[in-house]
C-alpha positions as CSV (number, residue, x, y, z in Angstrom):
1,X,-62.6,-38.4,-23.4
2,X,-62.2,-37.0,-19.9
3,X,-65.3,-35.9,-18.2
4,X,-64.9,-32.9,-15.9
5,X,-67.4,-32.0,-13.2
6,X,-68.4,-28.4,-13.9
7,X,-68.2,-27.5,-10.3
8,X,-64.6,-28.4,-10.2
9,X,-63.5,-26.3,-13.2
10,X,-61.7,-23.1,-12.6
11,X,-64.2,-21.3,-14.7
12,X,-67.4,-22.5,-12.9
13,X,-70.2,-20.2,-14.0
14,X,-73.1,-19.3,-11.8
15,X,-76.2,-17.3,-12.7
16,X,-78.7,-16.2,-10.1
17,X,-81.6,-15.7,-9.7
18,X,-82.6,-18.0,-12.5
19,X,-85.2,-17.4,-13.7
20,X,-84.4,-13.7,-13.5
21,X,-87.0,-11.0,-13.2
22,X,-85.0,-8.0,-11.9
23,X,-81.2,-8.2,-11.8
24,X,-79.1,-10.9,-13.3
25,X,-76.0,-11.9,-11.3
26,X,-73.3,-13.8,-13.2
27,X,-70.4,-15.1,-11.2
28,X,-67.3,-17.0,-12.4
29,X,-64.0,-18.1,-11.0
30,X,-60.6,-17.2,-12.2
31,X,-61.3,-16.1,-15.7
32,X,-58.2,-15.9,-17.8
33,X,-57.1,-12.5,-19.0
34,X,-59.0,-11.6,-22.2
35,X,-61.8,-14.1,-21.5
36,X,-65.1,-13.4,-23.2
37,X,-68.5,-13.5,-21.6
38,X,-71.3,-13.8,-24.2
39,X,-75.1,-14.0,-23.9
40,X,-76.9,-15.6,-26.9
41,X,-80.6,-15.8,-27.6
42,X,-82.3,-19.1,-28.6
43,X,-81.3,-18.6,-32.2
44,X,-77.7,-18.3,-31.3
45,X,-77.5,-14.5,-32.0
46,X,-75.1,-12.6,-29.7
47,X,-77.3,-10.2,-27.6
48,X,-74.6,-9.1,-25.2
49,X,-70.8,-9.5,-24.9
50,X,-68.1,-8.2,-22.7
51,X,-64.4,-9.0,-22.2
52,X,-63.7,-10.1,-18.7
53,X,-60.8,-11.5,-16.7
54,X,-57.8,-10.9,-14.7
55,X,-57.0,-13.9,-12.4
56,X,-59.1,-12.9,-9.4
57,X,-60.5,-15.5,-7.0
58,X,-64.1,-14.8,-8.2
59,X,-65.5,-12.2,-10.5
60,X,-69.1,-11.1,-10.7
61,X,-71.2,-9.0,-13.1
62,X,-74.7,-7.7,-12.4
63,X,-77.0,-6.9,-15.4
64,X,-80.4,-5.3,-15.5
65,X,-82.9,-7.9,-16.8
66,X,-84.6,-5.1,-18.8
67,X,-81.7,-5.4,-21.3
68,X,-83.2,-8.6,-22.5
69,X,-86.8,-9.5,-23.6
70,X,-88.4,-12.4,-21.7
71,X,-87.1,-15.7,-23.0
72,X,-84.3,-18.3,-22.8
73,X,-80.6,-17.4,-23.3
74,X,-77.3,-19.1,-23.2
75,X,-74.5,-17.5,-21.1
76,X,-71.0,-18.6,-22.1
77,X,-67.6,-17.9,-20.6
78,X,-64.8,-18.5,-23.1
79,X,-61.3,-18.5,-21.6
80,X,-59.5,-19.5,-24.8
81,X,-58.9,-22.9,-23.3
82,X,-62.4,-23.9,-22.1
83,X,-65.9,-22.7,-22.7
84,X,-68.5,-23.0,-19.9
85,X,-72.2,-22.4,-20.8
86,X,-75.2,-22.1,-18.6
87,X,-78.9,-21.5,-19.4
88,X,-80.5,-18.2,-18.4
89,X,-84.3,-17.7,-18.3
90,X,-85.6,-14.1,-18.2
91,X,-89.2,-13.5,-17.1
92,X,-91.3,-10.3,-16.9
């Protein structure tokens, strides 16, 4: 099985600040057309989802942390070929 360094993948996913207490900035590189960005809670329930993509050098979304109660979340970018997931912590 090939191990790929996350930083080298075309879909590298960055969340800042993390923990988030005001805005949540989510950046990703070269999302394929019709990629899906999904945020799940600790129980795996989808709490936010949006279709993204369009072969740009880098894409960024900014979300208000008030959309989510304090807690831990998983942010995933699914390009159809790969899925990159990062942990997000929201604080009050």
